[in-house]
Rosetta silent file (secondary structure, phi, psi, omega in degrees, C-alpha in Angstrom):
SEQUENCE: XXXXXXXXXXXXXXXXXXXXXXXXXXXXXXXXXXXXXXXXXXXXXXXXXXXXXXXXXXXXXXXXXXXXXXXXXXXXXXXXXXXXXXXXXXXXXXXXXXXXXXXXXXXXXXXXXXXXXXXXXXXXXXXXXXXXXXXXXXXXXXXXXXXXXXXXXXXXXXXXXXXXXXXXXXXXXXXXXXXXXXXXXXXX
SCORE:     score description
SCORE:     0.000 S_00000001
   1 L     0.000  132.678 -178.779    0.000    0.000    0.000 S_00000001
   2 L   -74.921  158.502 -179.896    1.384    3.364   -0.968 S_00000001
   3 H   -62.898  -40.176 -179.525    1.904    6.115    1.609 S_00000001
   4 H   -62.554  -43.946  179.597   -0.546    8.414   -0.165 S_00000001
   5 H   -66.927  -39.192  179.039   -3.301    5.777   -0.093 S_00000001
   6 H   -62.270  -44.650  179.850   -2.557    4.989    3.579 S_00000001
   7 H   -65.119  -41.920  179.040   -2.836    8.671    4.573 S_00000001
   8 H   -61.169  -46.533  179.321   -6.083    9.054    2.576 S_00000001
   9 H   -65.762  -37.462  178.124   -7.653    6.015    4.236 S_00000001
  10 H   -63.434  -43.335  177.986   -6.480    7.165    7.673 S_00000001
  11 H   -64.660  -41.776  178.012   -8.089   10.581    7.199 S_00000001
  12 H   -61.544  -45.353  179.420  -11.304    8.982    5.945 S_00000001
  13 H   -63.203  -42.954  179.054  -11.398    6.631    8.941 S_00000001
  14 H   -63.733  -40.106  178.134  -10.734    9.477   11.394 S_00000001
  15 H   -64.651  -44.014  178.680  -13.515   11.561    9.819 S_00000001
  16 H   -63.313  -44.753  179.360  -15.978    8.673   10.009 S_00000001
  17 H   -62.207  -40.729  179.168  -15.114    7.914   13.630 S_00000001
  18 H   -65.865  -39.285 -179.543  -15.507   11.561   14.596 S_00000001
  19 H   -69.446  -36.186  176.781  -18.890   11.813   12.877 S_00000001
  20 H   -70.334  -34.680 -179.787  -20.161    8.658   14.597 S_00000001
  21 H   -66.273  -32.398 -177.588  -18.891    9.860   17.969 S_00000001
  22 H   -98.419   -4.063 -171.046  -20.847   13.119   17.642 S_00000001
  23 L   -62.210  -40.789 -174.513  -23.926   11.767   15.840 S_00000001
  24 L  -102.801    8.424 -175.127  -26.187   11.172   18.823 S_00000001
  25 L  -105.636  145.949  171.612  -25.036   13.867   21.194 S_00000001
  26 L  -118.639  138.420 -177.467  -26.397   17.316   21.778 S_00000001
  27 L   -73.731  152.309 -178.909  -24.258   19.865   23.513 S_00000001
  28 L   -77.475  -16.788  179.049  -25.300   21.240   26.893 S_00000001
  29 L  -129.160  132.315  179.839  -24.706   24.815   25.768 S_00000001
  30 L  -115.455  130.786  178.070  -25.857   26.275   22.489 S_00000001
  31 L   -66.685  -12.887 -179.875  -24.426   29.518   21.093 S_00000001
  32 L   -90.609   -8.503 -177.432  -27.892   30.210   19.670 S_00000001
  33 L    85.664 -155.805 -176.628  -29.651   30.134   23.039 S_00000001
  34 L   -83.358  -15.425  177.331  -32.952   28.380   23.588 S_00000001
  35 E  -146.490  162.879 -179.535  -34.335   29.329   20.163 S_00000001
  36 E  -138.332  132.315  176.219  -33.126   30.351   16.736 S_00000001
  37 E   -95.323  121.887 -176.811  -34.899   32.499   14.136 S_00000001
  38 L   -65.567  132.751  176.893  -34.287   31.138   10.654 S_00000001
  39 L  -100.641  161.351  178.393  -32.590   33.597    8.294 S_00000001
  40 L   -58.455  131.257  178.486  -32.916   33.652    4.525 S_00000001
  41 L    92.671   -7.214  179.310  -30.745   30.900    3.005 S_00000001
  42 L   -70.109  146.048  170.287  -30.535   28.763    6.148 S_00000001
  43 L  -120.267  167.182  179.256  -30.791   25.003    5.896 S_00000001
  44 H   -61.260  -37.469  179.191  -31.339   22.552    8.723 S_00000001
  45 H   -66.092  -42.055 -178.880  -27.682   21.521    8.439 S_00000001
  46 H   -69.725  -35.873  177.138  -26.412   25.114    8.591 S_00000001
  47 H   -64.960  -45.058  179.140  -28.645   25.918   11.576 S_00000001
  48 H   -60.958  -41.580  179.789  -27.421   22.818   13.416 S_00000001
  49 H   -65.539  -46.674 -179.926  -23.803   23.757   12.663 S_00000001
  50 H   -59.184  -37.694 -173.657  -24.259   27.402   13.765 S_00000001
  51 L   -93.401    4.064  174.667  -25.916   26.297   16.990 S_00000001
  52 L    68.266   38.147  179.243  -23.389   23.583   17.813 S_00000001
  53 L  -140.325 -167.647 -179.871  -25.754   20.642   17.659 S_00000001
  54 L  -110.892  161.851  177.401  -26.927   17.972   15.194 S_00000001
  55 H   -62.862  -39.617 -179.873  -29.769   17.926   12.684 S_00000001
  56 H   -62.171  -40.277  179.988  -31.321   14.971   14.530 S_00000001
  57 H   -68.324  -37.720  177.371  -31.301   16.898   17.822 S_00000001
  58 H   -66.262  -42.519  177.473  -32.932   19.952   16.184 S_00000001
  59 H   -61.995  -39.745 -179.449  -35.615   17.702   14.621 S_00000001
  60 H   -66.875  -35.663  178.883  -36.209   16.051   18.002 S_00000001
  61 H   -75.989  -16.449 -179.724  -36.623   19.466   19.681 S_00000001
  62 L  -128.847   76.636 -173.287  -39.068   20.514   16.911 S_00000001
  63 L   -62.498  -26.120 -178.351  -41.347   17.499   16.258 S_00000001
  64 L   -89.566    9.402 -177.348  -43.661   19.440   13.916 S_00000001
  65 L   -70.066  126.991  178.040  -40.781   20.552   11.699 S_00000001
  66 L   -84.527 -158.705 -178.957  -41.397   19.810    8.028 S_00000001
  67 L   -85.188  -19.503 -174.990  -38.858   19.392    5.249 S_00000001
  68 L  -115.079  141.754  172.278  -38.504   23.111    4.474 S_00000001
  69 L  -103.809  148.067  176.713  -37.320   26.002    6.598 S_00000001
  70 L  -131.607  150.257 -178.298  -38.498   29.531    5.909 S_00000001
  71 L   -59.441  134.015 -179.341  -37.113   32.906    6.963 S_00000001
  72 L    96.625  -14.596  178.978  -38.654   34.099   10.217 S_00000001
  73 L   -68.088  138.314  179.569  -39.454   30.600   11.478 S_00000001
  74 E  -104.101  125.737  179.308  -38.476   30.059   15.131 S_00000001
  75 E  -110.160  139.451  172.881  -36.815   26.775   16.066 S_00000001
  76 E   -79.252  138.160  179.619  -36.321   25.447   19.583 S_00000001
  77 L  -101.853  136.838 -178.130  -32.710   24.524   20.290 S_00000001
  78 L   -77.631  153.804  169.700  -31.918   21.343   22.241 S_00000001
  79 L    58.877   48.136 -177.273  -29.862   21.118   25.409 S_00000001
  80 L  -106.786  136.948  167.267  -29.713   24.766   26.372 S_00000001
  81 L  -134.336  147.313 -170.672  -29.007   26.194   29.778 S_00000001
  82 L   -84.617  117.650  168.530  -28.658   29.882   30.499 S_00000001
  83 L  -135.305   47.461 -171.877  -25.213   31.247   31.306 S_00000001
  84 L   -79.867  153.656  173.288  -25.714   34.429   29.412 S_00000001
  85 L   -81.312   -8.495 -170.816  -23.891   37.705   29.889 S_00000001
  86 L  -111.352  160.057 -178.736  -27.149   39.500   29.255 S_00000001
  87 L   -62.801  163.940 -179.117  -30.269   40.171   31.236 S_00000001
  88 L   -56.141  161.908 -169.285  -33.258   37.821   30.940 S_00000001
  89 H   -64.152  -19.898  179.824  -35.203   37.716   27.705 S_00000001
  90 H   -63.489  -22.175  177.917  -38.034   40.010   28.813 S_00000001
  91 H   -98.449    1.390 -178.851  -35.650   42.928   28.338 S_00000001
  92 L   -71.514  141.305  178.248  -34.290   41.598   25.041 S_00000001
  93 E  -126.165  158.760  176.940  -34.879   43.761   21.990 S_00000001
  94 E  -125.333  164.634  179.581  -34.455   43.152   18.285 S_00000001
  95 E  -143.335  136.444  176.689  -33.641   45.366   15.332 S_00000001
  96 E   -94.443  121.969 -176.997  -34.323   44.861   11.629 S_00000001
  97 L   -65.421  133.410  178.011  -31.261   45.790    9.574 S_00000001
  98 L  -101.746  162.620  179.096  -31.861   48.578    7.051 S_00000001
  99 L   -59.974  131.092  178.424  -30.030   49.142    3.773 S_00000001
 100 L    90.827   -5.367  179.018  -26.610   50.710    4.460 S_00000001
 101 L   -72.880  148.746  167.476  -26.462   49.636    8.113 S_00000001
 102 L  -128.114  163.532  178.694  -23.334   48.216    9.682 S_00000001
 103 H   -62.495  -35.045  178.669  -23.048   46.763   13.169 S_00000001
 104 H   -63.845  -43.316  178.655  -20.961   49.775   14.181 S_00000001
 105 H   -65.166  -41.590 -179.907  -23.703   52.192   12.998 S_00000001
 106 H   -64.694  -43.439  179.665  -26.409   50.162   14.732 S_00000001
 107 H   -60.642  -42.992  179.717  -24.410   50.059   17.989 S_00000001
 108 H   -66.831  -43.169 -178.789  -23.930   53.833   17.896 S_00000001
 109 H   -65.139  -38.702 -176.910  -27.599   54.497   17.044 S_00000001
 110 H   -91.778    0.391  177.604  -28.901   52.162   19.773 S_00000001
 111 L    58.984   48.696  175.613  -26.300   53.335   22.320 S_00000001
 112 L  -126.658  160.819  178.537  -24.807   49.882   22.954 S_00000001
 113 L   -73.684  136.558 -178.967  -21.237   48.617   22.936 S_00000001
 114 H   -60.227  -43.279 -179.371  -20.182   47.100   19.578 S_00000001
 115 H   -66.727  -32.681  175.018  -18.594   44.047   21.199 S_00000001
 116 H   -66.768  -39.635  178.927  -21.799   43.480   23.233 S_00000001
 117 H   -63.633  -43.296  178.810  -23.835   43.703   20.022 S_00000001
 118 H   -65.599  -42.556 -179.888  -21.601   41.141   18.324 S_00000001
 119 H   -65.471  -29.824 -179.841  -21.736   38.834   21.372 S_00000001
 120 L   -78.187   -5.453 -177.533  -25.551   39.033   21.441 S_00000001
 121 L  -128.601   69.836 -178.508  -25.681   37.756   17.841 S_00000001
 122 L   -67.252  -14.950  178.771  -23.804   34.440   17.603 S_00000001
 123 L   -73.974  -13.419  178.020  -25.751   33.628   14.427 S_00000001
 124 L   -89.113  109.491 -177.413  -23.728   36.291   12.563 S_00000001
 125 L   -73.290  -39.423 -178.132  -20.593   34.513   11.368 S_00000001
 126 L  -124.073  108.102 -177.627  -18.957   37.605    9.902 S_00000001
 127 L   -60.334  -16.293  178.606  -19.763   40.908   11.652 S_00000001
 128 L   -86.996   -3.250 -175.988  -18.811   42.764    8.467 S_00000001
 129 L  -127.924   91.948  172.910  -21.518   41.004    6.457 S_00000001
 130 L  -123.000  161.750 -175.605  -25.113   41.752    7.432 S_00000001
 131 L  -133.377  156.723  179.937  -28.002   42.336    5.070 S_00000001
 132 L   -61.428  136.159 -179.467  -31.177   44.424    4.910 S_00000001
 133 L    94.748  -14.132  179.255  -34.126   42.648    6.505 S_00000001
 134 L   -70.318  136.314  178.168  -31.975   40.578    8.859 S_00000001
 135 E   -96.169  124.271  178.635  -33.238   40.539   12.442 S_00000001
 136 E  -119.361  155.560  178.634  -30.505   41.012   15.036 S_00000001
 137 E   -87.727  136.961  172.883  -30.608   40.945   18.816 S_00000001
 138 E   -99.575  132.016 -178.982  -29.826   44.089   20.760 S_00000001
 139 L   -68.046  151.697  175.617  -28.096   43.425   24.072 S_00000001
 140 L   -65.009  151.115  178.550  -29.804   44.441   27.268 S_00000001
 141 L   -58.231  147.714  179.959  -28.493   47.662   28.768 S_00000001
 142 L   -61.596  142.590  177.448  -25.476   47.205   30.988 S_00000001
 143 L  -122.380  136.899 -176.625  -26.221   46.696   34.665 S_00000001
 144 E  -119.188  157.249 -179.871  -23.758   47.573   37.402 S_00000001
 145 E  -137.620  137.654  175.841  -23.411   46.573   41.046 S_00000001
 146 E   -94.639  122.084 -176.628  -21.533   48.240   43.888 S_00000001
 147 L   -63.635  133.761  178.410  -19.633   45.660   45.915 S_00000001
 148 L  -104.688  163.468  178.221  -20.714   45.434   49.565 S_00000001
 149 L   -59.634  131.170  179.192  -18.708   44.262   52.563 S_00000001
 150 L    91.172   -6.797  179.558  -18.493   40.428   52.563 S_00000001
 151 L   -73.258  145.159  168.923  -19.255   40.056   48.845 S_00000001
 152 L  -127.450  167.077  178.091  -17.336   37.638   46.666 S_00000001
 153 H   -62.977  -33.690  178.114  -17.678   37.077   42.939 S_00000001
 154 H   -65.011  -42.726  179.556  -19.431   33.767   43.666 S_00000001
 155 H   -64.813  -44.958 -179.248  -22.029   35.478   45.867 S_00000001
 156 H   -64.756  -43.331  179.651  -22.627   38.238   43.319 S_00000001
 157 H   -61.402  -43.517  179.122  -22.852   35.729   40.438 S_00000001
 158 H   -65.142  -38.615 -179.097  -25.391   33.609   42.350 S_00000001
 159 H   -63.615  -37.242 -175.620  -27.441   36.699   43.264 S_00000001
 160 H  -104.099    6.594  175.646  -27.745   37.808   39.630 S_00000001
 161 L    68.083   36.923  177.433  -27.982   34.380   37.964 S_00000001
 162 L  -126.898 -166.692 -178.913  -24.697   34.580   36.089 S_00000001
 163 L  -119.201  159.847  176.491  -21.287   32.939   36.434 S_00000001
 164 H   -62.455  -39.660  178.724  -17.991   34.001   37.960 S_00000001
 165 H   -59.930  -41.814  179.486  -16.402   33.532   34.545 S_00000001
 166 H   -63.471  -41.848  178.455  -18.927   35.950   32.988 S_00000001
 167 H   -64.385  -42.149  178.825  -18.173   38.564   35.660 S_00000001
 168 H   -63.371  -40.192 -179.104  -14.427   38.132   35.123 S_00000001
 169 H   -66.817  -39.431 -177.968  -14.843   38.463   31.353 S_00000001
 170 H   -74.023  -30.120 -172.283  -16.945   41.617   31.603 S_00000001
 171 H  -106.455  -17.334  179.049  -14.746   43.370   34.164 S_00000001
 172 L    50.140   58.220  179.458  -11.211   42.185   33.368 S_00000001
 173 L   -64.499  143.602  173.477  -10.114   42.104   36.994 S_00000001
 174 L   -67.568  -45.582  174.681   -6.401   42.285   37.699 S_00000001
 175 L  -139.343  107.626 -176.357   -6.982   39.723   40.460 S_00000001
 176 L   -62.098  -16.118  178.505  -10.562   38.369   40.713 S_00000001
 177 L   -83.676   -8.385 -179.159   -9.954   37.390   44.345 S_00000001
 178 L  -114.590   83.494  170.535   -9.364   41.017   45.300 S_00000001
 179 L  -112.732  154.674 -172.849  -12.614   42.952   45.110 S_00000001
 180 L  -135.458  153.104  178.555  -13.378   45.640   47.663 S_00000001
 181 L   -57.934  136.830 -179.052  -16.440   47.412   49.085 S_00000001
 182 L    94.211  -15.633  177.851  -17.445   50.381   46.982 S_00000001
 183 L   -69.204  135.462  178.409  -15.982   48.902   43.770 S_00000001
 184 E   -99.163  124.011  179.417  -18.458   49.122   40.862 S_00000001
 185 E  -122.839  153.041  178.651  -18.556   46.026   38.672 S_00000001
 186 E   -86.647  133.437 -179.094  -20.559   45.236   35.568 S_00000001
 187 L   -96.547  -46.756 -178.620  -23.110   42.442   35.933 S_00000001
 188 L  -114.204    0.000    0.000  -24.585   42.235   32.389 S_00000001
């Protein structure tokens, strides 16, 4: 057997094993959240890929799903648990992209941080490529908390339903173990 044929067969075998290993599993965290709004041009395979799950898991979470997807259709995403940086969904807002909009223009117009806007829209693969008619999520307004005596990041995270990692990411602490009373930290 030639080396080229051996390498080709090895790659094929590795690809098959990886696809079988992931075929029946759904991830515990989905970058799309608990639901996904179908965009123009989406297929079931592309939605599953964007949301980090499988087509079978999306079909199982949406038993009435037919063979065709249409723009604006809302799909339930499997295996989701909330560890979001943003406030609960009742404060979530959306925006329909207009001709000539960019994410930077939308962020400035809506008075939100550009990186927060990008983080609130994991369905956008390339932030430089959005189109008119696309529905995007606007992040909830930032919420801040003044540290009280006896507070730790774990206590604050539990109080606001977030994680210590999310607080560390939002605040970029020099040393997360050293917070002090009177310090203002961002929660969402």
